[in-house]
C-alpha positions as CSV (number, residue, x, y, z in Angstrom):
1,M,10.8,-5.3,13.5
2,A,10.8,-4.5,17.1
3,R,7.8,-6.1,19.1
4,S,5.9,-4.8,22.1
5,G,6.1,-8.3,24.0
6,D,3.8,-10.1,21.6
7,G,4.7,-13.3,20.0
8,A,5.3,-14.2,16.3
9,P,2.9,-17.1,15.0
10,T,3.7,-20.5,16.0
11,G,4.8,-23.4,14.3
12,A,1.4,-24.9,14.2
13,L,0.0,-22.6,11.6
14,A,0.4,-24.2,8.1
15,Q,2.7,-22.5,5.7
16,T,1.9,-22.3,2.0
17,T,4.5,-22.1,-0.7
18,I,2.8,-20.6,-4.0
19,P,4.5,-21.0,-7.2
20,P,4.7,-17.8,-9.5
21,A,1.9,-17.1,-11.7
22,T,0.3,-14.0,-13.0
23,S,-2.3,-12.6,-15.4
24,R,-0.6,-9.5,-16.4
25,A,2.8,-8.7,-17.9
26,Q,5.3,-7.4,-15.8
27,N,7.8,-4.4,-15.9
28,A,11.1,-5.5,-15.0
29,E,12.8,-2.1,-15.2
30,V,10.8,-0.6,-12.1
31,G,13.3,-1.5,-9.5
32,K,16.2,-0.1,-11.5
33,A,14.9,3.5,-11.6
34,A,16.0,4.3,-8.0
35,A,19.6,3.5,-9.1
36,G,19.2,5.5,-12.4
37,S,18.0,8.7,-10.6
38,G,21.4,8.7,-8.4
39,R,19.3,7.6,-5.3
40,P,20.1,4.0,-4.7
41,L,17.7,2.0,-2.7
42,P,19.4,-0.6,-0.9
43,N,17.9,-3.8,0.4
44,Q,18.5,-3.1,3.8
45,G,19.2,0.2,5.6
46,P,17.3,3.5,5.8
47,I,14.7,4.6,3.4
48,I,15.8,7.5,1.6
49,Q,14.1,11.0,2.4
50,A,12.8,12.5,-0.7
51,S,12.2,16.1,0.9
52,G,15.9,16.2,1.9
53,R,14.8,16.9,5.4
54,D,16.8,14.7,8.0
55,Q,14.9,12.3,10.1
56,Q,15.9,10.6,13.2
57,S,16.4,7.0,12.9
58,S,13.5,4.6,13.5
59,R,13.5,2.2,16.2
60,N,11.2,-0.1,14.1
61,S,12.3,-1.0,10.4
62,Q,10.8,-3.6,8.5
63,R,12.8,-7.2,8.8
64,L,10.9,-8.6,6.0
65,T,13.5,-8.9,3.3
66,P,11.8,-7.3,0.0
67,M,12.6,-8.6,-3.5
68,A,15.4,-7.5,-5.6
69,D,15.2,-3.9,-6.8
70,N,15.7,-5.4,-10.6
71,S,12.7,-7.8,-10.4
72,T,8.7,-7.2,-10.1
73,P,6.9,-10.0,-8.2
74,P,4.3,-12.0,-10.1
75,S,0.9,-12.3,-8.7
76,S,0.9,-15.4,-7.2
77,L,-2.0,-16.4,-4.9
78,P,-3.5,-18.9,-2.7
79,R,-6.5,-20.6,-3.5
80,T,-8.8,-21.3,-0.6
81,S,-12.5,-22.5,0.0
82,V,-15.0,-19.7,0.8
83,T,-16.0,-21.5,3.6
84,T,-15.2,-20.3,7.0
85,T,-14.7,-22.2,10.1
86,S,-14.8,-21.2,14.1
87,D,-11.1,-21.4,13.8
88,S,-10.9,-19.2,10.8
89,S,-13.2,-16.7,12.4
90,A,-11.2,-16.6,15.4
91,K,-7.8,-16.2,13.7
92,L,-9.5,-13.3,11.3
93,R,-10.5,-11.5,14.7
94,E,-6.9,-12.0,16.2
95,L,-5.3,-10.6,12.8
96,Y,-7.6,-7.6,12.7
97,N,-7.2,-6.7,16.5
98,Q,-3.2,-7.1,16.2
99,A,-3.1,-5.0,13.2
100,A,-5.4,-2.5,14.8
101,L,-3.6,-2.2,18.3
102,R,-0.3,-1.7,16.6
103,Y,-1.5,0.8,14.3
104,A,-2.9,2.8,16.9
105,T,0.6,3.3,18.5
106,I,1.9,4.6,15.0
107,D,1.4,8.5,14.6
108,S,3.5,8.6,11.2
109,Y,5.5,6.2,9.1
110,V,7.5,6.0,6.0
111,A,7.5,3.4,3.2
112,R,8.3,2.2,-0.1
113,L,5.2,1.5,-2.1
114,R,4.9,-0.4,-5.2
115,R,1.5,0.1,-6.9
116,R,-0.4,-1.4,-10.0
117,E,-3.9,-0.6,-11.0
118,Q,-6.6,-1.1,-13.5
119,V,-8.2,2.3,-14.1
120,K,-11.4,2.6,-16.3
121,G,-10.9,-0.8,-17.6
122,K,-7.3,-0.2,-18.5
123,D,-4.1,-1.7,-16.8
124,Q,-1.3,1.0,-15.6
125,P,2.2,0.4,-15.5
126,E,3.8,-0.5,-12.0
127,E,4.8,2.7,-10.0
128,L,7.3,2.8,-7.4
129,I,6.7,5.5,-4.9
130,L,8.1,7.0,-1.6
131,F,5.0,7.4,0.7
132,K,4.9,9.4,3.9
133,F,1.8,9.5,6.2
134,R,1.0,11.3,9.3
135,K,-2.4,10.9,11.3
136,Q,-3.1,14.4,12.6
137,P,-3.4,16.4,10.8
138,W,-4.2,13.7,8.0
139,S,-1.3,14.1,5.7
140,V,0.3,12.2,2.8
141,Y,3.1,12.8,0.6
142,F,4.2,10.8,-2.4
143,K,7.3,11.0,-4.7
144,W,7.7,8.9,-7.7
145,L,11.0,6.9,-8.1
146,G,10.4,4.5,-10.9
147,P,10.2,5.3,-14.6
148,T,6.5,5.7,-14.3
149,G,6.0,9.6,-13.3
150,N,9.4,9.9,-12.2
151,G,9.9,13.0,-10.2
152,R,6.4,13.6,-9.7
153,E,5.6,14.5,-5.9
154,V,2.2,14.9,-4.4
155,I,0.9,16.4,-1.0
156,Y,-2.5,16.4,0.8
157,V,-3.2,17.7,4.4
158,K,-6.6,17.6,5.2
159,G,-8.0,21.0,6.1
160,Q,-4.7,23.0,5.1
161,H,-3.2,24.6,2.0
162,G,-6.6,25.2,0.9
163,D,-7.7,21.7,1.3
164,M,-6.2,21.0,-2.2
165,I,-4.2,18.2,-3.6
166,H,-0.8,19.9,-4.7
167,T,1.4,18.2,-7.3
168,L,4.8,18.9,-8.7
169,L,4.3,17.5,-12.3
170,A,6.4,15.1,-14.0
171,A,7.3,15.5,-17.7
172,G,4.3,14.5,-19.8
173,D,1.9,14.8,-17.0
174,M,0.0,17.3,-18.4
175,P,0.1,18.9,-22.1
176,L,2.2,22.0,-22.5
177,A,3.1,21.9,-18.9
178,P,6.7,21.6,-18.1
179,A,8.0,19.1,-15.3
180,G,8.4,20.7,-12.1
181,K,5.1,22.9,-12.7
182,H,3.2,23.3,-9.1
183,M,-0.5,22.6,-9.7
184,A,-3.3,22.4,-6.8
185,L,-6.4,20.8,-7.6
186,A,-9.7,19.7,-5.2
187,P,-9.5,16.1,-4.4
188,D,-12.8,15.4,-6.0
189,N,-11.7,17.2,-9.5
190,I,-12.2,14.8,-12.5
191,F,-8.4,15.0,-13.3
192,V,-7.5,13.7,-10.0
193,R,-10.3,11.2,-9.6
194,S,-9.5,9.6,-13.0
195,A,-5.6,9.0,-12.1
196,S,-6.4,6.2,-9.8
197,R,-9.0,3.7,-8.7
198,H,-9.1,5.3,-5.2
199,A,-9.4,8.7,-3.5
200,I,-6.2,10.1,-2.0
201,T,-8.0,9.9,1.5
202,E,-8.0,6.0,1.1
203,A,-4.1,6.1,0.9
204,G,-2.2,4.0,3.2
205,I,-2.2,1.0,5.6
206,G,-4.9,2.2,7.9
207,V,-7.4,2.1,5.4
208,M,-6.6,-1.4,4.5
209,I,-7.3,-2.5,8.3
210,E,-10.3,-0.2,8.6
211,K,-12.1,-2.0,5.7
212,F,-10.7,-5.5,7.0
213,G,-12.5,-4.7,10.2
214,M,-15.8,-3.7,8.7
215,G,-15.9,-6.6,6.5
216,L,-15.4,-8.9,9.5
217,D,-17.8,-7.2,11.6
218,A,-20.5,-7.8,9.0
219,Q,-19.4,-11.5,8.7
220,E,-19.6,-12.0,12.3
221,R,-23.3,-10.3,12.3
222,G,-24.3,-12.9,9.6
223,D,-24.6,-10.2,7.0
224,R,-23.1,-11.7,3.6
225,R,-23.7,-8.5,1.5
226,F,-19.9,-7.6,1.9
227,G,-18.8,-11.3,0.9
228,A,-16.9,-14.0,2.9
229,L,-13.6,-13.7,4.9
230,S,-11.5,-16.6,5.3
231,Y,-8.1,-17.2,7.0
232,V,-5.7,-18.8,4.7
233,G,-2.6,-19.1,7.1
234,L,1.0,-18.4,6.2
235,T,1.7,-17.9,2.7
236,K,5.1,-17.5,0.9
237,R,5.3,-14.7,-1.4
238,P,7.9,-13.7,-3.9
239,E,8.2,-10.1,-2.4
240,Y,9.4,-11.4,1.0
241,D,11.6,-13.8,2.6
242,T,9.3,-14.2,5.7
243,P,5.8,-15.8,5.0
244,L,3.0,-13.6,5.5
245,E,-0.3,-14.4,7.2
246,T,-2.8,-14.3,4.6
247,M,-6.7,-13.2,4.7
248,E,-8.9,-14.0,1.7
249,H,-12.0,-11.9,0.8
250,V,-14.5,-13.1,-1.7
251,L,-16.4,-10.1,-3.1
252,P,-19.7,-10.6,-4.4
253,P,-21.4,-8.2,-7.1
254,G,-22.0,-5.0,-5.5
255,A,-19.8,-5.2,-2.4
256,D,-17.1,-3.0,-3.8
257,P,-18.1,-0.3,-6.5
258,Q,-14.9,-0.9,-8.5
259,L,-15.9,-4.5,-8.8
260,S,-19.5,-4.7,-10.6
261,H,-19.3,-8.5,-11.3
262,G,-17.5,-9.2,-7.9
263,G,-13.7,-10.6,-7.1
264,R,-11.3,-11.7,-4.9
265,R,-8.9,-9.6,-2.6
266,W,-6.1,-11.1,-0.4
267,L,-4.5,-9.0,2.3
268,F,-1.2,-10.2,3.6
269,F,0.1,-9.2,7.3
270,D,3.8,-9.2,8.5
271,P,3.8,-11.7,11.4
272,L,6.3,-9.6,13.4
273,S,4.5,-6.1,13.1
274,H,0.9,-7.4,12.5
275,L,0.5,-4.8,10.0
276,P,-0.8,-5.3,6.5
277,V,1.9,-4.8,4.0
278,L,0.4,-6.1,0.7
279,M,-3.0,-6.2,-0.7
280,I,-4.0,-7.6,-4.1
281,T,-7.3,-7.8,-6.0
282,H,-8.6,-9.8,-8.9
283,D,-12.0,-9.2,-10.7
284,D,-14.5,-12.1,-11.3
285,K,-12.2,-13.2,-14.4
286,D,-9.1,-13.7,-12.1
287,H,-7.5,-10.8,-13.5
288,E,-5.3,-8.3,-11.2
289,V,-6.9,-5.0,-10.8
290,E,-5.2,-3.9,-7.9
291,Y,-1.7,-4.5,-6.3
292,Y,-0.3,-2.5,-3.3
293,C,3.0,-3.5,-1.9
294,Y,4.5,-1.8,1.2
295,D,8.3,-2.5,2.2
296,R,11.1,-0.6,4.0
297,L,8.5,0.4,6.5
298,Q,9.9,2.7,9.1
299,Y,8.1,4.0,12.2
300,P,8.0,6.2,14.5
301,V,9.5,8.9,12.2
302,K,9.2,12.5,13.4
303,L,7.3,14.0,10.5
304,D,6.0,17.7,11.0
305,D,4.4,20.4,9.2
306,L,7.6,21.0,6.9
307,D,7.4,17.4,5.6
308,F,4.0,18.4,4.0
309,D,4.2,22.1,3.2
310,P,4.2,22.3,-0.8
311,D,5.4,26.2,-0.5
312,R,8.3,24.9,1.6
313,L,9.4,22.0,-0.2
314,W,8.9,23.4,-3.6
315,P,9.7,27.0,-3.4
316,A,8.7,29.3,-6.3
317,K,11.6,29.8,-8.8
318,K,12.6,33.5,-9.3
């Protein structure tokens, strides 16, 4: 990834190699869906544009080598002490500052997202999603590429298109509703909120950086209500060839409304772009409840109103 004069971490950082281990069954077919849909997703090269609209080539593309498309990564995680040292605190602040500064330079980006969530106590299947994001006006676009929800598309633009979440349904999304039907629901609609652990306004890399900063600010004030953050070092994850800088957040009961008994969250940063590209959360029983993996990240990209206009992207059939 192109850098603006900032250097990669030095060799003084310890590198940790984590053996594969997981508490959840994995779906090995997720990565095969793109090829089956007729739209191959090569490990290297431009990401596909699901809207069919041409994008100018990005000057920044993620150099992290993602996992092979026919495999799903195990949730292998480092084990660290919850005790933070002055060196750890300084490194955490550096991680946050670098991520926030880099993100401030990005107006729009496109990425591929792999998502696994536990919703209402039930593990959901892994999803493979094309994700587009624009800061102003705040806009998100999703297109499901894998076997789960294949063909589904979702658009939301704050304050536009009725301030509704617009969805192009996939087969089986709603009883008696055919695939390709266009529906619009409010962001706080019970059907919308029950489909994911988080509101749509929490989508994207920016929210991960913001929440990291809030937890770090609290820790530096001596406020432990939000838990303890510690710097782990460079961690080798199976999703990427490049080791990632890693932060661990031990969450006490009540710190996260989704984790009534507490848990642990890991945030993994690309050492070249300084952006978080992977977040994993385990509950108090060490069971994975959240997994968000971004790869093939491209920025800057030219995204305009047409990229987030449901009427233009999904014209009514006559």
